[in-house]
C-alpha positions in Angstrom: 90.8 76.4 119.0 94.5 76.0 118.4 96.1 78.0 115.7 95.3 77.5 111.8 97.6 78.2 110.0 97.6 78.6 106.1 100.6 79.4 103.8 100.4 80.3 99.9 103.7 81.8 97.7 102.4 84.2 95.4 105.3 84.5 91.7 106.0 87.8 90.4 103.8 88.4 86.8 101.3 85.6 87.7 98.4 87.3 87.6 95.9 84.7 87.1 96.8 83.5 90.0 96.8 86.8 92.3 94.2 86.3 94.6 94.4 82.8 95.6 95.6 83.0 99.0 92.7 85.6 99.4 90.1 83.8 98.2 91.1 80.9 100.2 91.2 82.7 103.6 87.7 83.9 103.2 86.1 80.5 102.7 88.6 79.3 105.3 86.8 82.2 108.0 83.4 81.9 106.2 83.7 78.4 108.0 84.7 79.2 111.3 81.6 81.7 111.2 83.8 84.3 111.6 81.7 88.5 111.0 81.5 89.1 107.8 82.4 92.5 107.4 86.2 91.7 109.8 86.3 89.4 106.4 85.9 91.5 104.3 88.3 94.1 105.7 90.8 90.8 106.5 90.0 90.1 101.9 90.7 93.5 100.9 94.3 93.6 103.1 95.4 90.5 101.7 94.6 91.2 97.7 96.1 94.5 98.4 99.3 93.0 99.1 99.1 89.8 97.5 98.4 92.0 94.3 101.8 94.0 95.7 103.7 90.4 95.3 102.8 89.7 91.5 102.7 93.5 90.1 106.1 94.5 91.9 108.7 91.0 93.6 109.9 87.9 91.8 108.3 85.8 94.4 106.6 85.8 97.3 105.3 83.9 100.8 102.1 84.5 102.6 101.4 83.3 106.0 98.2 83.0 107.4 97.9 82.1 111.1 94.3 82.2 112.5 94.0 81.9 116.5 90.7 82.3 118.8 90.3 86.4 118.9 92.2 87.2 115.7 93.6 86.4 111.9 98.0 87.0 111.5 99.2 87.6 108.1 102.8 87.2 107.2 103.4 88.6 103.7 107.7 88.4 102.7 108.5 88.8 99.1 112.0 88.6 97.2 111.9 91.7 94.4 113.3 95.2 94.5 111.7 96.7 97.9 111.0 100.0 99.0 113.6 102.8 98.4 110.9 104.9 100.7 108.2 104.2 102.3 106.5 107.0 103.8 106.0 107.6 99.9 104.8 104.9 99.0 101.8 105.1 102.0 100.6 107.9 100.1 97.1 107.5 98.4 97.8 107.0 94.2 101.8 107.0 94.7 103.0 104.3 92.2 105.6 102.3 90.5 104.0 100.2 88.8 104.9 99.2 85.4 102.5 100.4 82.8 102.3 96.5 81.6 100.9 96.1 85.0 98.9 100.0 85.1 97.1 98.3 81.8 96.3 95.5 83.7 94.0 97.4 86.0 96.4 97.4 88.3 99.0 99.7 90.2 96.5 102.9 91.1 98.6 103.9 94.4 96.5 102.6 96.4 97.5 98.9 98.0 99.5 100.0 101.2 96.6 102.6 102.0 94.6 100.7 101.4 95.8 97.5 103.3 96.8 100.3 106.4 93.0 101.1 106.4 91.3 97.1 106.7 93.9 96.4 109.7 93.9 96.8 112.8 97.3 96.2 113.3 100.0 97.1 110.2 103.6 96.8 109.8 106.1 97.2 106.6 109.7 96.5 105.9 111.5 97.1 103.5 114.9 96.9 102.1 116.2 98.1 99.1 117.4 95.1 97.0 116.2 92.3 98.6 112.7 92.9 99.8 109.6 93.6 101.2 108.5 92.4 104.5 104.3 92.6 106.2 102.4 92.4 109.3 98.4 92.3 108.7 96.3 91.3 111.9 93.0 92.4 112.0 90.8 90.8 115.7 87.4 89.6 115.6 
């Protein structure tokens, strides 16, 4: 199979559209006949990352590339960045606003859930610039 590439934009604060990229990736993986457990892990990781962009950043770009043996997700946002990545990786740690928490998001499980559901996980962040994630799941 040739590489399939999908791109999405995410806008900070747009919770109505949070999850669109993960829904479309799920649909595509189902159509490709990927194993349900792989789809579930991929979609959980992508949804968590997508919600992080909407909850914390001004905007972001999501790229999903499907290869013969894996899906590679890259998310890049323009936002406040993460001052302490180790702290942000702790389950339950959150910098989400009260407003975001009142909508049912921001429990501090996003990054830990992404890492748990990925076969490969990389994160880079620059305070005042934004955050980049790379999430890989093998088939």
